[in-house]
PDB file of N, CA, C and O in Angstrom:
ATOM      1  N   MET A   1      -4.732 -10.936 -18.173  1.00  0.00           N
ATOM      2  CA  MET A   1      -5.060 -10.854 -17.716  1.00  0.00           C
ATOM      3  C   MET A   1      -4.102 -10.474 -15.495  1.00  0.00           C
ATOM      4  O   MET A   1      -2.874 -10.403 -15.446  1.00  0.00           O
ATOM      5  N   HIS A   2      -4.695 -10.360 -14.527  1.00  0.00           N
ATOM      6  CA  HIS A   2      -4.157 -10.480 -13.165  1.00  0.00           C
ATOM      7  C   HIS A   2      -4.850 -10.744 -12.400  1.00  0.00           C
ATOM      8  O   HIS A   2      -6.049 -10.540 -12.210  1.00  0.00           O
ATOM      9  N   GLU A   3      -3.975 -11.308 -11.828  1.00  0.00           N
ATOM     10  CA  GLU A   3      -4.341 -12.465 -10.408  1.00  0.00           C
ATOM     11  C   GLU A   3      -4.227 -12.374  -9.520  1.00  0.00           C
ATOM     12  O   GLU A   3      -3.191 -12.969  -9.224  1.00  0.00           O
ATOM     13  N   LEU A   4      -5.027 -11.594  -8.001  1.00  0.00           N
ATOM     14  CA  LEU A   4      -4.463 -10.712  -7.119  1.00  0.00           C
ATOM     15  C   LEU A   4      -5.149 -11.588  -5.455  1.00  0.00           C
ATOM     16  O   LEU A   4      -5.862 -11.150  -4.552  1.00  0.00           O
ATOM     17  N   PRO A   5      -4.533 -12.882  -5.671  1.00  0.00           N
ATOM     18  CA  PRO A   5      -4.271 -13.524  -4.061  1.00  0.00           C
ATOM     19  C   PRO A   5      -4.643 -12.859  -2.525  1.00  0.00           C
ATOM     20  O   PRO A   5      -3.845 -12.110  -1.961  1.00  0.00           O
ATOM     21  N   CYS A   6      -5.695 -13.159  -2.049  1.00  0.00           N
ATOM     22  CA  CYS A   6      -5.659 -12.430  -0.626  1.00  0.00           C
ATOM     23  C   CYS A   6      -6.539 -13.949   0.151  1.00  0.00           C
ATOM     24  O   CYS A   6      -7.296 -14.860  -0.184  1.00  0.00           O
ATOM     25  N   ASP A   7      -5.899 -13.489   1.223  1.00  0.00           N
ATOM     26  CA  ASP A   7      -5.570 -14.403   2.170  1.00  0.00           C
ATOM     27  C   ASP A   7      -6.244 -13.104   3.468  1.00  0.00           C
ATOM     28  O   ASP A   7      -5.735 -12.138   4.037  1.00  0.00           O
ATOM     29  N   ILE A   8      -8.211 -14.041   3.495  1.00  0.00           N
ATOM     30  CA  ILE A   8      -8.711 -13.033   4.344  1.00  0.00           C
ATOM     31  C   ILE A   8      -8.692 -13.400   5.729  1.00  0.00           C
ATOM     32  O   ILE A   8      -8.905 -14.515   6.205  1.00  0.00           O
ATOM     33  N   THR A   9      -8.297 -11.888   6.567  1.00  0.00           N
ATOM     34  CA  THR A   9      -7.972 -12.603   7.422  1.00  0.00           C
ATOM     35  C   THR A   9      -8.373 -11.259   8.541  1.00  0.00           C
ATOM     36  O   THR A   9      -7.661 -10.691   9.369  1.00  0.00           O
ATOM     37  N   ASP A  10     -10.261 -10.983   8.043  1.00  0.00           N
ATOM     38  CA  ASP A  10     -11.068 -10.720   8.869  1.00  0.00           C
ATOM     39  C   ASP A  10     -12.067 -11.115   9.701  1.00  0.00           C
ATOM     40  O   ASP A  10     -13.048 -11.400   9.015  1.00  0.00           O
ATOM     41  N   PRO A  11     -12.340 -11.313  11.238  1.00  0.00           N
ATOM     42  CA  PRO A  11     -12.598 -12.237  11.849  1.00  0.00           C
ATOM     43  C   PRO A  11     -13.573 -12.656  11.341  1.00  0.00           C
ATOM     44  O   PRO A  11     -13.728 -13.870  11.467  1.00  0.00           O
ATOM     45  N   LEU A  12     -14.251 -12.171  10.848  1.00  0.00           N
ATOM     46  CA  LEU A  12     -15.786 -12.867  10.396  1.00  0.00           C
ATOM     47  C   LEU A  12     -15.812 -12.750   9.145  1.00  0.00           C
ATOM     48  O   LEU A  12     -16.603 -12.156   8.412  1.00  0.00           O
ATOM     49  N   GLY A  13     -14.586 -13.559   8.859  1.00  0.00           N
ATOM     50  CA  GLY A  13     -14.718 -14.127   6.823  1.00  0.00           C
ATOM     51  C   GLY A  13     -14.919 -13.307   5.754  1.00  0.00           C
ATOM     52  O   GLY A  13     -13.948 -12.593   5.505  1.00  0.00           O
ATOM     53  N   LEU A  14     -15.250 -13.262   5.504  1.00  0.00           N
ATOM     54  CA  LEU A  14     -16.079 -12.799   2.979  1.00  0.00           C
ATOM     55  C   LEU A  14     -17.383 -12.557   3.401  1.00  0.00           C
ATOM     56  O   LEU A  14     -18.332 -13.058   2.798  1.00  0.00           O
ATOM     57  N   HIS A  15     -17.555 -11.718   4.541  1.00  0.00           N
ATOM     58  CA  HIS A  15     -18.686 -11.352   4.939  1.00  0.00           C
ATOM     59  C   HIS A  15     -19.519 -10.014   4.267  1.00  0.00           C
ATOM     60  O   HIS A  15     -18.779  -9.697   3.337  1.00  0.00           O
ATOM     61  N   VAL A  16     -20.606  -9.127   4.260  1.00  0.00           N
ATOM     62  CA  VAL A  16     -21.563  -8.727   3.783  1.00  0.00           C
ATOM     63  C   VAL A  16     -21.061  -7.275   3.386  1.00  0.00           C
ATOM     64  O   VAL A  16     -21.107  -6.731   2.283  1.00  0.00           O
ATOM     65  N   GLN A  17     -20.549  -6.778   4.644  1.00  0.00           N
ATOM     66  CA  GLN A  17     -20.052  -5.127   3.767  1.00  0.00           C
ATOM     67  C   GLN A  17     -18.898  -5.131   3.227  1.00  0.00           C
ATOM     68  O   GLN A  17     -18.444  -4.136   2.661  1.00  0.00           O
ATOM     69  N   LEU A  18     -17.947  -6.828   3.384  1.00  0.00           N
ATOM     70  CA  LEU A  18     -16.365  -5.952   2.799  1.00  0.00           C
ATOM     71  C   LEU A  18     -16.726  -7.350   0.755  1.00  0.00           C
ATOM     72  O   LEU A  18     -15.974  -7.513  -0.206  1.00  0.00           O
ATOM     73  N   ALA A  19     -18.015  -7.888   1.014  1.00  0.00           N
ATOM     74  CA  ALA A  19     -18.991  -8.123  -0.211  1.00  0.00           C
ATOM     75  C   ALA A  19     -19.453  -7.307  -1.255  1.00  0.00           C
ATOM     76  O   ALA A  19     -19.377  -7.251  -2.482  1.00  0.00           O
ATOM     77  N   VAL A  20     -20.339  -6.236   0.374  1.00  0.00           N
ATOM     78  CA  VAL A  20     -20.544  -4.872  -0.852  1.00  0.00           C
ATOM     79  C   VAL A  20     -19.888  -4.431  -1.427  1.00  0.00           C
ATOM     80  O   VAL A  20     -20.067  -4.239  -2.629  1.00  0.00           O
ATOM     81  N   LEU A  21     -18.439  -3.958  -0.515  1.00  0.00           N
ATOM     82  CA  LEU A  21     -17.093  -3.095  -1.091  1.00  0.00           C
ATOM     83  C   LEU A  21     -16.652  -3.877  -2.203  1.00  0.00           C
ATOM     84  O   LEU A  21     -17.187  -3.363  -3.185  1.00  0.00           O
ATOM     85  N   LEU A  22     -16.106  -4.641  -2.488  1.00  0.00           N
ATOM     86  CA  LEU A  22     -15.592  -5.412  -3.443  1.00  0.00           C
ATOM     87  C   LEU A  22     -16.605  -5.146  -5.068  1.00  0.00           C
ATOM     88  O   LEU A  22     -16.432  -4.541  -6.126  1.00  0.00           O
ATOM     89  N   ALA A  23     -18.059  -6.311  -4.232  1.00  0.00           N
ATOM     90  CA  ALA A  23     -19.432  -5.917  -5.637  1.00  0.00           C
ATOM     91  C   ALA A  23     -19.018  -4.681  -6.574  1.00  0.00           C
ATOM     92  O   ALA A  23     -18.809  -4.667  -7.787  1.00  0.00           O
ATOM     93  N   SER A  24     -18.967  -3.627  -5.605  1.00  0.00           N
ATOM     94  CA  SER A  24     -19.041  -1.588  -5.176  1.00  0.00           C
ATOM     95  C   SER A  24     -18.086  -1.953  -6.912  1.00  0.00           C
ATOM     96  O   SER A  24     -18.274  -1.780  -8.116  1.00  0.00           O
ATOM     97  N   GLU A  25     -17.214  -2.440  -6.133  1.00  0.00           N
ATOM     98  CA  GLU A  25     -15.135  -1.459  -6.731  1.00  0.00           C
ATOM     99  C   GLU A  25     -15.797  -2.206  -8.357  1.00  0.00           C
ATOM    100  O   GLU A  25     -16.153  -1.578  -9.354  1.00  0.00           O
ATOM    101  N   ALA A  26     -15.786  -4.016  -8.111  1.00  0.00           N
ATOM    102  CA  ALA A  26     -15.590  -4.479  -9.344  1.00  0.00           C
ATOM    103  C   ALA A  26     -17.064  -3.456 -10.811  1.00  0.00           C
ATOM    104  O   ALA A  26     -17.419  -3.928 -11.891  1.00  0.00           O
ATOM    105  N   GLY A  27     -17.229  -2.958 -10.586  1.00  0.00           N
ATOM    106  CA  GLY A  27     -18.851  -3.038 -11.506  1.00  0.00           C
ATOM    107  C   GLY A  27     -17.998  -1.519 -11.347  1.00  0.00           C
ATOM    108  O   GLY A  27     -18.914  -0.879 -10.832  1.00  0.00           O
ATOM    109  N   ARG A  28     -17.194  -0.828 -11.420  1.00  0.00           N
ATOM    110  CA  ARG A  28     -17.349   0.077 -11.536  1.00  0.00           C
ATOM    111  C   ARG A  28     -16.360  -0.197 -12.896  1.00  0.00           C
ATOM    112  O   ARG A  28     -15.946   0.805 -13.481  1.00  0.00           O
ATOM    113  N   TRP A  29     -15.902  -1.804 -13.503  1.00  0.00           N
ATOM    114  CA  TRP A  29     -15.217  -1.555 -14.325  1.00  0.00           C
ATOM    115  C   TRP A  29     -15.191  -2.456 -15.422  1.00  0.00           C
ATOM    116  O   TRP A  29     -15.755  -3.506 -15.110  1.00  0.00           O
ATOM    117  N   ARG A  30     -14.771  -2.457 -16.548  1.00  0.00           N
ATOM    118  CA  ARG A  30     -15.308  -2.875 -17.785  1.00  0.00           C
ATOM    119  C   ARG A  30     -14.754  -4.448 -17.325  1.00  0.00           C
ATOM    120  O   ARG A  30     -15.436  -5.410 -16.971  1.00  0.00           O
ATOM    121  N   SER A  31     -13.971  -4.391 -17.399  1.00  0.00           N
ATOM    122  CA  SER A  31     -12.946  -6.209 -16.715  1.00  0.00           C
ATOM    123  C   SER A  31     -13.988  -6.647 -16.685  1.00  0.00           C
ATOM    124  O   SER A  31     -14.847  -5.930 -16.170  1.00  0.00           O
ATOM    125  N   ARG A  32     -14.405  -7.990 -17.205  1.00  0.00           N
ATOM    126  CA  ARG A  32     -14.447  -9.289 -16.196  1.00  0.00           C
ATOM    127  C   ARG A  32     -13.794  -9.184 -14.174  1.00  0.00           C
ATOM    128  O   ARG A  32     -12.746  -8.716 -13.728  1.00  0.00           O
ATOM    129  N   VAL A  33     -14.965  -9.835 -13.460  1.00  0.00           N
ATOM    130  CA  VAL A  33     -13.987  -9.809 -12.603  1.00  0.00           C
ATOM    131  C   VAL A  33     -14.143 -10.805 -11.907  1.00  0.00           C
ATOM    132  O   VAL A  33     -15.203 -10.586 -11.321  1.00  0.00           O
ATOM    133  N   THR A  34     -13.752 -11.808 -11.578  1.00  0.00           N
ATOM    134  CA  THR A  34     -13.574 -13.104 -10.508  1.00  0.00           C
ATOM    135  C   THR A  34     -13.112 -12.640  -9.429  1.00  0.00           C
ATOM    136  O   THR A  34     -12.600 -11.558  -9.141  1.00  0.00           O
ATOM    137  N   LEU A  35     -13.454 -14.015  -8.575  1.00  0.00           N
ATOM    138  CA  LEU A  35     -13.172 -15.151  -7.683  1.00  0.00           C
ATOM    139  C   LEU A  35     -13.726 -16.062  -6.927  1.00  0.00           C
ATOM    140  O   LEU A  35     -14.803 -16.472  -6.493  1.00  0.00           O
ATOM    141  N   GLU A  36     -11.951 -16.320  -6.930  1.00  0.00           N
ATOM    142  CA  GLU A  36     -11.938 -17.962  -6.766  1.00  0.00           C
ATOM    143  C   GLU A  36     -12.132 -18.836  -5.536  1.00  0.00           C
ATOM    144  O   GLU A  36     -10.914 -18.856  -5.359  1.00  0.00           O
ATOM    145  N   HIS A  37     -12.420 -19.303  -4.900  1.00  0.00           N
ATOM    146  CA  HIS A  37     -12.583 -19.858  -3.770  1.00  0.00           C
ATOM    147  C   HIS A  37     -12.129 -21.785  -3.841  1.00  0.00           C
ATOM    148  O   HIS A  37     -12.091 -22.200  -4.999  1.00  0.00           O
ATOM    149  N   ALA A  38     -11.803 -22.904  -2.696  1.00  0.00           N
ATOM    150  CA  ALA A  38     -11.985 -23.970  -2.894  1.00  0.00           C
ATOM    151  C   ALA A  38     -12.570 -24.335  -3.970  1.00  0.00           C
ATOM    152  O   ALA A  38     -13.695 -24.836  -3.944  1.00  0.00           O
ATOM    153  N   GLY A  39     -11.835 -24.121  -5.169  1.00  0.00           N
ATOM    154  CA  GLY A  39     -12.331 -24.432  -6.797  1.00  0.00           C
ATOM    155  C   GLY A  39     -13.696 -24.229  -7.321  1.00  0.00           C
ATOM    156  O   GLY A  39     -14.180 -24.865  -8.257  1.00  0.00           O
ATOM    157  N   ARG A  40     -14.436 -23.050  -6.472  1.00  0.00           N
ATOM    158  CA  ARG A  40     -15.376 -22.467  -6.751  1.00  0.00           C
ATOM    159  C   ARG A  40     -14.795 -20.617  -7.894  1.00  0.00           C
ATOM    160  O   ARG A  40     -13.823 -19.862  -7.858  1.00  0.00           O
ATOM    161  N   THR A  41     -15.761 -20.673  -8.509  1.00  0.00           N
ATOM    162  CA  THR A  41     -15.248 -19.561  -9.148  1.00  0.00           C
ATOM    163  C   THR A  41     -16.824 -18.826  -9.320  1.00  0.00           C
ATOM    164  O   THR A  41     -17.673 -19.144 -10.153  1.00  0.00           O
ATOM    165  N   VAL A  42     -16.904 -18.023  -8.534  1.00  0.00           N
ATOM    166  CA  VAL A  42     -18.074 -16.526  -8.726  1.00  0.00           C
ATOM    167  C   VAL A  42     -17.701 -14.820  -9.923  1.00  0.00           C
ATOM    168  O   VAL A  42     -16.659 -14.284 -10.300  1.00  0.00           O
ATOM    169  N   ASP A  43     -18.804 -14.595 -10.081  1.00  0.00           N
ATOM    170  CA  ASP A  43     -19.128 -12.954 -10.557  1.00  0.00           C
ATOM    171  C   ASP A  43     -19.091 -12.029  -9.707  1.00  0.00           C
ATOM    172  O   ASP A  43     -20.066 -11.383  -9.322  1.00  0.00           O
ATOM    173  N   ALA A  44     -17.163 -11.810  -9.107  1.00  0.00           N
ATOM    174  CA  ALA A  44     -16.900 -10.846  -7.226  1.00  0.00           C
ATOM    175  C   ALA A  44     -18.625  -9.648  -8.234  1.00  0.00           C
ATOM    176  O   ALA A  44     -19.511  -9.396  -7.417  1.00  0.00           O
ATOM    177  N   LYS A  45     -18.871  -9.180  -9.475  1.00  0.00           N
ATOM    178  CA  LYS A  45     -20.030  -8.489  -9.594  1.00  0.00           C
ATOM    179  C   LYS A  45     -21.188  -8.149  -8.940  1.00  0.00           C
ATOM    180  O   LYS A  45     -21.686  -7.036  -8.772  1.00  0.00           O
ATOM    181  N   GLN A  46     -21.649  -9.506  -8.504  1.00  0.00           N
ATOM    182  CA  GLN A  46     -22.226 -10.324  -7.931  1.00  0.00           C
ATOM    183  C   GLN A  46     -22.478 -10.690  -5.528  1.00  0.00           C
ATOM    184  O   GLN A  46     -22.235 -11.627  -4.768  1.00  0.00           O
ATOM    185  N   VAL A  47     -23.024  -9.359  -5.393  1.00  0.00           N
ATOM    186  CA  VAL A  47     -22.716 -10.222  -4.007  1.00  0.00           C
ATOM    187  C   VAL A  47     -23.412 -11.492  -3.626  1.00  0.00           C
ATOM    188  O   VAL A  47     -23.189 -12.701  -3.557  1.00  0.00           O
ATOM    189  N   LEU A  48     -24.187 -10.784  -3.453  1.00  0.00           N
ATOM    190  CA  LEU A  48     -25.354 -12.592  -3.550  1.00  0.00           C
ATOM    191  C   LEU A  48     -24.196 -13.784  -3.585  1.00  0.00           C
ATOM    192  O   LEU A  48     -24.004 -14.270  -2.470  1.00  0.00           O
ATOM    193  N   GLU A  49     -23.314 -14.400  -4.752  1.00  0.00           N
ATOM    194  CA  GLU A  49     -22.653 -15.018  -6.066  1.00  0.00           C
ATOM    195  C   GLU A  49     -21.731 -15.173  -4.243  1.00  0.00           C
ATOM    196  O   GLU A  49     -21.688 -16.183  -3.540  1.00  0.00           O
ATOM    197  N   LEU A  50     -21.049 -13.634  -3.914  1.00  0.00           N
ATOM    198  CA  LEU A  50     -19.764 -13.564  -3.103  1.00  0.00           C
ATOM    199  C   LEU A  50     -19.772 -14.243  -1.615  1.00  0.00           C
ATOM    200  O   LEU A  50     -18.802 -14.898  -1.235  1.00  0.00           O
ATOM    201  N   MET A  51     -20.785 -14.071  -0.898  1.00  0.00           N
ATOM    202  CA  MET A  51     -21.577 -14.528   0.161  1.00  0.00           C
ATOM    203  C   MET A  51     -22.361 -15.861   0.379  1.00  0.00           C
ATOM    204  O   MET A  51     -22.913 -16.373   1.353  1.00  0.00           O
ATOM    205  N   MET A  52     -22.102 -16.361  -1.495  1.00  0.00           N
ATOM    206  CA  MET A  52     -22.898 -18.270  -1.299  1.00  0.00           C
ATOM    207  C   MET A  52     -21.761 -18.589  -0.896  1.00  0.00           C
ATOM    208  O   MET A  52     -21.970 -19.530  -0.130  1.00  0.00           O
ATOM    209  N   LEU A  53     -19.772 -18.228  -0.960  1.00  0.00           N
ATOM    210  CA  LEU A  53     -18.803 -19.297  -1.629  1.00  0.00           C
ATOM    211  C   LEU A  53     -19.267 -19.904   0.176  1.00  0.00           C
ATOM    212  O   LEU A  53     -19.367 -21.080   0.525  1.00  0.00           O
ATOM    213  N   GLY A  54     -19.494 -18.547   1.120  1.00  0.00           N
ATOM    214  CA  GLY A  54     -18.921 -18.860   2.137  1.00  0.00           C
ATOM    215  C   GLY A  54     -17.344 -18.779   2.694  1.00  0.00           C
ATOM    216  O   GLY A  54     -16.804 -19.780   3.167  1.00  0.00           O
ATOM    217  N   VAL A  55     -16.557 -17.300   2.578  1.00  0.00           N
ATOM    218  CA  VAL A  55     -15.344 -17.824   2.962  1.00  0.00           C
ATOM    219  C   VAL A  55     -15.093 -17.549   4.177  1.00  0.00           C
ATOM    220  O   VAL A  55     -15.938 -16.669   4.345  1.00  0.00           O
ATOM    221  N   ARG A  56     -14.465 -17.660   5.339  1.00  0.00           N
ATOM    222  CA  ARG A  56     -14.051 -18.413   6.052  1.00  0.00           C
ATOM    223  C   ARG A  56     -12.621 -17.660   6.500  1.00  0.00           C
ATOM    224  O   ARG A  56     -11.696 -17.526   5.699  1.00  0.00           O
ATOM    225  N   PRO A  57     -12.566 -17.221   7.778  1.00  0.00           N
ATOM    226  CA  PRO A  57     -11.546 -16.393   7.719  1.00  0.00           C
ATOM    227  C   PRO A  57     -10.515 -16.833   8.095  1.00  0.00           C
ATOM    228  O   PRO A  57     -10.733 -17.369   9.182  1.00  0.00           O
ATOM    229  N   GLY A  58      -8.764 -16.988   7.634  1.00  0.00           N
ATOM    230  CA  GLY A  58      -7.370 -17.134   6.836  1.00  0.00           C
ATOM    231  C   GLY A  58      -7.847 -18.002   5.980  1.00  0.00           C
ATOM    232  O   GLY A  58      -7.361 -19.128   6.088  1.00  0.00           O
ATOM    233  N   GLU A  59      -8.887 -17.808   4.907  1.00  0.00           N
ATOM    234  CA  GLU A  59      -8.911 -19.019   4.310  1.00  0.00           C
ATOM    235  C   GLU A  59      -8.384 -18.188   2.904  1.00  0.00           C
ATOM    236  O   GLU A  59      -7.910 -17.064   3.070  1.00  0.00           O
ATOM    237  N   HIS A  60      -8.448 -18.599   1.897  1.00  0.00           N
ATOM    238  CA  HIS A  60      -7.161 -17.595   0.307  1.00  0.00           C
ATOM    239  C   HIS A  60      -8.623 -18.101  -0.643  1.00  0.00           C
ATOM    240  O   HIS A  60      -9.469 -18.990  -0.736  1.00  0.00           O
ATOM    241  N   VAL A  61      -8.143 -16.713  -1.267  1.00  0.00           N
ATOM    242  CA  VAL A  61      -8.974 -16.668  -2.241  1.00  0.00           C
ATOM    243  C   VAL A  61      -8.549 -16.100  -3.280  1.00  0.00           C
ATOM    244  O   VAL A  61      -7.340 -15.880  -3.199  1.00  0.00           O
ATOM    245  N   VAL A  62      -9.218 -15.613  -4.649  1.00  0.00           N
ATOM    246  CA  VAL A  62      -8.507 -15.159  -5.296  1.00  0.00           C
ATOM    247  C   VAL A  62      -9.123 -14.696  -6.451  1.00  0.00           C
ATOM    248  O   VAL A  62     -10.051 -15.240  -7.050  1.00  0.00           O
ATOM    249  N   VAL A  63      -8.379 -13.338  -6.815  1.00  0.00           N
ATOM    250  CA  VAL A  63      -9.381 -12.413  -7.681  1.00  0.00           C
ATOM    251  C   VAL A  63      -8.879 -11.943  -9.007  1.00  0.00           C
ATOM    252  O   VAL A  63      -8.110 -10.984  -8.947  1.00  0.00           O
ATOM    253  N   ARG A  64      -9.189 -12.477 -10.339  1.00  0.00           N
ATOM    254  CA  ARG A  64      -9.126 -12.351 -11.778  1.00  0.00           C
ATOM    255  C   ARG A  64      -9.701 -10.900 -12.084  1.00  0.00           C
ATOM    256  O   ARG A  64     -10.898 -10.635 -11.977  1.00  0.00           O
ATOM    257  N   VAL A  65      -8.624  -9.888 -12.516  1.00  0.00           N
ATOM    258  CA  VAL A  65      -9.318  -9.221 -13.208  1.00  0.00           C
ATOM    259  C   VAL A  65      -9.207  -9.317 -14.666  1.00  0.00           C
ATOM    260  O   VAL A  65      -8.399  -8.470 -15.045  1.00  0.00           O
ATOM    261  N   ASP A  66      -9.642  -9.939 -15.559  1.00  0.00           N
ATOM    262  CA  ASP A  66      -9.183  -9.620 -17.511  1.00  0.00           C
ATOM    263  C   ASP A  66     -10.502  -7.949 -18.584  1.00  0.00           C
ATOM    264  O   ASP A  66     -11.512  -7.688 -19.238  1.00  0.00           O
ATOM    265  N   GLY A  67     -10.264  -7.855 -18.454  1.00  0.00           N
ATOM    266  CA  GLY A  67     -10.439  -7.035 -19.902  1.00  0.00           C
ATOM    267  C   GLY A  67     -10.014  -5.987 -20.527  1.00  0.00           C
ATOM    268  O   GLY A  67      -8.943  -6.190 -21.098  1.00  0.00           O
ATOM    269  N   ALA A  68     -10.503  -4.775 -20.661  1.00  0.00           N
ATOM    270  CA  ALA A  68      -9.765  -3.145 -21.729  1.00  0.00           C
ATOM    271  C   ALA A  68      -9.064  -2.896 -19.772  1.00  0.00           C
ATOM    272  O   ALA A  68      -7.884  -3.006 -19.439  1.00  0.00           O
ATOM    273  N   ASP A  69      -9.947  -2.645 -19.078  1.00  0.00           N
ATOM    274  CA  ASP A  69      -8.608  -1.927 -17.802  1.00  0.00           C
ATOM    275  C   ASP A  69      -8.718  -2.689 -17.007  1.00  0.00           C
ATOM    276  O   ASP A  69      -9.217  -2.739 -15.883  1.00  0.00           O
ATOM    277  N   GLU A  70      -8.053  -3.523 -17.851  1.00  0.00           N
ATOM    278  CA  GLU A  70      -7.495  -4.620 -16.123  1.00  0.00           C
ATOM    279  C   GLU A  70      -6.541  -4.217 -15.375  1.00  0.00           C
ATOM    280  O   GLU A  70      -6.402  -4.688 -14.246  1.00  0.00           O
ATOM    281  N   SER A  71      -5.762  -3.326 -15.844  1.00  0.00           N
ATOM    282  CA  SER A  71      -4.033  -2.189 -15.512  1.00  0.00           C
ATOM    283  C   SER A  71      -5.046  -1.530 -13.975  1.00  0.00           C
ATOM    284  O   SER A  71      -4.704  -1.711 -12.807  1.00  0.00           O
ATOM    285  N   THR A  72      -5.972  -0.970 -14.313  1.00  0.00           N
ATOM    286  CA  THR A  72      -6.305   0.486 -13.605  1.00  0.00           C
ATOM    287  C   THR A  72      -7.087  -0.282 -12.572  1.00  0.00           C
ATOM    288  O   THR A  72      -6.945   0.105 -11.412  1.00  0.00           O
ATOM    289  N   ALA A  73      -8.129  -1.610 -12.859  1.00  0.00           N
ATOM    290  CA  ALA A  73      -9.096  -1.619 -12.168  1.00  0.00           C
ATOM    291  C   ALA A  73      -8.548  -2.659 -11.190  1.00  0.00           C
ATOM    292  O   ALA A  73      -9.162  -2.996 -10.179  1.00  0.00           O
ATOM    293  N   SER A  74      -7.296  -3.172 -11.569  1.00  0.00           N
ATOM    294  CA  SER A  74      -6.886  -4.627 -11.258  1.00  0.00           C
ATOM    295  C   SER A  74      -6.477  -3.928  -9.544  1.00  0.00           C
ATOM    296  O   SER A  74      -6.669  -4.206  -8.360  1.00  0.00           O
ATOM    297  N   ARG A  75      -5.610  -2.562 -10.644  1.00  0.00           N
ATOM    298  CA  ARG A  75      -4.940  -1.619  -8.528  1.00  0.00           C
ATOM    299  C   ARG A  75      -5.677  -1.372  -8.085  1.00  0.00           C
ATOM    300  O   ARG A  75      -5.732  -1.550  -6.868  1.00  0.00           O
ATOM    301  N   ALA A  76      -7.000  -0.652  -8.964  1.00  0.00           N
ATOM    302  CA  ALA A  76      -8.360  -0.131  -7.376  1.00  0.00           C
ATOM    303  C   ALA A  76      -9.312  -1.017  -6.241  1.00  0.00           C
ATOM    304  O   ALA A  76     -10.008  -0.725  -5.269  1.00  0.00           O
ATOM    305  N   ILE A  77      -8.793  -2.668  -7.187  1.00  0.00           N
ATOM    306  CA  ILE A  77      -9.148  -4.273  -6.024  1.00  0.00           C
ATOM    307  C   ILE A  77      -8.514  -3.674  -5.610  1.00  0.00           C
ATOM    308  O   ILE A  77      -8.981  -2.800  -4.878  1.00  0.00           O
ATOM    309  N   GLY A  78      -6.633  -3.769  -5.858  1.00  0.00           N
ATOM    310  CA  GLY A  78      -6.015  -4.139  -4.853  1.00  0.00           C
ATOM    311  C   GLY A  78      -5.608  -3.625  -3.366  1.00  0.00           C
ATOM    312  O   GLY A  78      -4.879  -3.895  -2.412  1.00  0.00           O
ATOM    313  N   ASP A  79      -6.469  -2.804  -3.773  1.00  0.00           N
ATOM    314  CA  ASP A  79      -6.755  -1.552  -3.256  1.00  0.00           C
ATOM    315  C   ASP A  79      -7.780  -2.412  -1.544  1.00  0.00           C
ATOM    316  O   ASP A  79      -7.675  -2.478  -0.319  1.00  0.00           O
ATOM    317  N   ILE A  80      -8.534  -2.800  -2.500  1.00  0.00           N
ATOM    318  CA  ILE A  80     -10.037  -2.698  -2.003  1.00  0.00           C
ATOM    319  C   ILE A  80      -9.077  -4.112  -1.019  1.00  0.00           C
ATOM    320  O   ILE A  80      -8.944  -4.045   0.203  1.00  0.00           O
ATOM    321  N   LEU A  81      -8.659  -4.982  -1.648  1.00  0.00           N
ATOM    322  CA  LEU A  81      -8.582  -6.007  -0.571  1.00  0.00           C
ATOM    323  C   LEU A  81      -7.394  -6.006   0.773  1.00  0.00           C
ATOM    324  O   LEU A  81      -7.378  -6.858   1.662  1.00  0.00           O
ATOM    325  N   LYS A  82      -6.557  -4.981   0.672  1.00  0.00           N
ATOM    326  CA  LYS A  82      -5.315  -5.184   1.016  1.00  0.00           C
ATOM    327  C   LYS A  82      -7.049  -4.638   2.798  1.00  0.00           C
ATOM    328  O   LYS A  82      -6.535  -4.435   3.898  1.00  0.00           O
ATOM    329  N   THR A  83      -7.749  -4.584   2.778  1.00  0.00           N
ATOM    330  CA  THR A  83      -8.422  -4.133   4.103  1.00  0.00           C
ATOM    331  C   THR A  83      -8.821  -5.546   4.268  1.00  0.00           C
ATOM    332  O   THR A  83      -8.724  -5.620   5.493  1.00  0.00           O
ATOM    333  N   PHE A  84      -9.290  -6.990   3.795  1.00  0.00           N
ATOM    334  CA  PHE A  84      -9.573  -8.298   3.645  1.00  0.00           C
ATOM    335  C   PHE A  84      -8.473  -9.013   4.963  1.00  0.00           C
ATOM    336  O   PHE A  84      -8.443 -10.230   5.149  1.00  0.00           O
TER     337      PHE A  84
END
């Protein structure tokens, strides 16, 4: 399992465009991809679940990638998280 910690720096927090970007990339991989925030964990492939977390600017999240293609998936997802 790979863990990708991320502080949300976008002034709008984890808004719909970022959620769509993350869910789209996560959906490309067979691995299970989750996002944890404030003790809640959701499926990162589901835009609505990501949005329901209400992640604000400056808050910390952790993306976890677990599965057959986790190394490749975590690199690709990590590149996207750099824009958050």
